[in-house]
C-alpha positions as CSV (number, residue, x, y, z in Angstrom):
1,X,-98.4,-21.5,14.1
2,X,-95.4,-21.2,16.1
3,X,-94.1,-23.4,19.2
4,X,-92.9,-21.1,21.7
5,X,-90.6,-22.4,25.3
6,X,-91.0,-20.3,28.2
7,X,-87.6,-20.2,29.4
8,X,-89.3,-18.8,33.7
9,X,-91.3,-22.0,33.7
10,X,-90.5,-24.3,30.8
11,X,-93.8,-24.5,29.4
12,X,-94.7,-25.2,25.6
13,X,-97.0,-23.2,24.1
14,X,-98.9,-23.2,20.2
15,X,-99.3,-19.5,19.1
16,X,-101.0,-17.9,15.8
17,X,-98.5,-14.9,15.0
18,X,-96.8,-12.8,12.4
19,X,-94.4,-14.5,10.0
20,X,-90.8,-14.4,11.3
21,X,-92.1,-13.6,15.8
22,X,-88.6,-14.7,17.3
23,X,-90.0,-14.2,21.0
24,X,-93.4,-14.0,22.5
25,X,-95.5,-13.9,26.1
26,X,-96.4,-17.1,28.0
27,X,-100.0,-17.5,28.3
28,X,-98.9,-19.6,31.4
29,X,-96.7,-16.9,34.2
30,X,-97.4,-14.3,31.3
31,X,-93.2,-13.5,30.7
32,X,-91.9,-11.8,27.9
33,X,-89.5,-13.1,26.4
34,X,-90.3,-17.4,25.2
35,X,-88.2,-18.1,22.3
36,X,-89.4,-19.4,19.2
37,X,-88.4,-23.7,18.5
38,X,-88.4,-25.5,15.7
39,X,-91.3,-28.1,16.2
40,X,-91.8,-31.8,14.1
41,X,-93.2,-31.0,11.0
42,X,-96.7,-32.4,10.4
43,X,-97.2,-35.3,7.9
44,X,-97.7,-34.6,4.7
45,X,-101.9,-35.1,3.5
46,X,-102.6,-37.7,0.8
47,X,-104.1,-36.3,-2.4
48,X,-103.7,-39.7,-4.2
49,X,-104.5,-43.0,-3.8
50,X,-103.0,-46.1,-3.8
51,X,-104.0,-48.5,-6.5
52,X,-105.5,-50.7,-3.7
53,X,-106.9,-48.0,-1.9
54,X,-108.5,-47.4,-5.4
55,X,-109.9,-50.8,-6.0
56,X,-110.8,-51.0,-3.2
57,X,-113.3,-48.1,-3.2
58,X,-114.6,-48.8,-6.7
59,X,-116.1,-51.9,-5.6
60,X,-117.6,-49.5,-2.4
61,X,-118.8,-47.6,-5.6
62,X,-120.2,-50.8,-7.4
63,X,-121.7,-51.8,-4.8
64,X,-123.2,-48.5,-3.6
65,X,-124.9,-48.4,-7.7
66,X,-126.2,-51.8,-7.4
67,X,-128.2,-51.2,-3.9
68,X,-129.3,-47.8,-5.2
69,X,-130.6,-49.2,-8.5
70,X,-132.5,-52.1,-6.2
71,X,-133.8,-50.0,-4.0
72,X,-135.5,-47.7,-7.4
73,X,-136.3,-50.3,-9.0
74,X,-138.3,-52.0,-6.1
75,X,-139.6,-48.7,-5.2
76,X,-140.5,-48.3,-8.7
77,X,-142.3,-51.7,-8.9
78,X,-144.3,-50.3,-5.9
79,X,-145.3,-47.2,-7.2
80,X,-146.7,-49.2,-10.4
81,X,-148.3,-52.0,-8.3
82,X,-150.1,-49.5,-6.3
83,X,-151.9,-47.8,-9.3
84,X,-153.2,-50.5,-10.3
85,X,-154.6,-52.1,-7.0
86,X,-156.7,-48.9,-6.7
87,X,-159.2,-49.4,-9.6
88,X,-159.4,-53.6,-8.8
89,X,-159.0,-55.5,-11.5
90,X,-157.1,-52.8,-13.7
């Protein structure tokens, strides 16, 4: 992905092209010879979390585990009670 500048119509555009391409046709005015320009690099990817972010995620995970466990126990209890109820005095 390269960024180009057209000298004819002053348009800037990006184009997915072969490595090392120095000029391209402008999609705005169809002029040939738009020159490749240097564009600002994108922000680097954050692959690791800070200590505070990790602790925050661990708290969310812990709360989710507790909620899931409580839901499971409640459903199990309801299922157990449902098995006892149809017979009357079980």
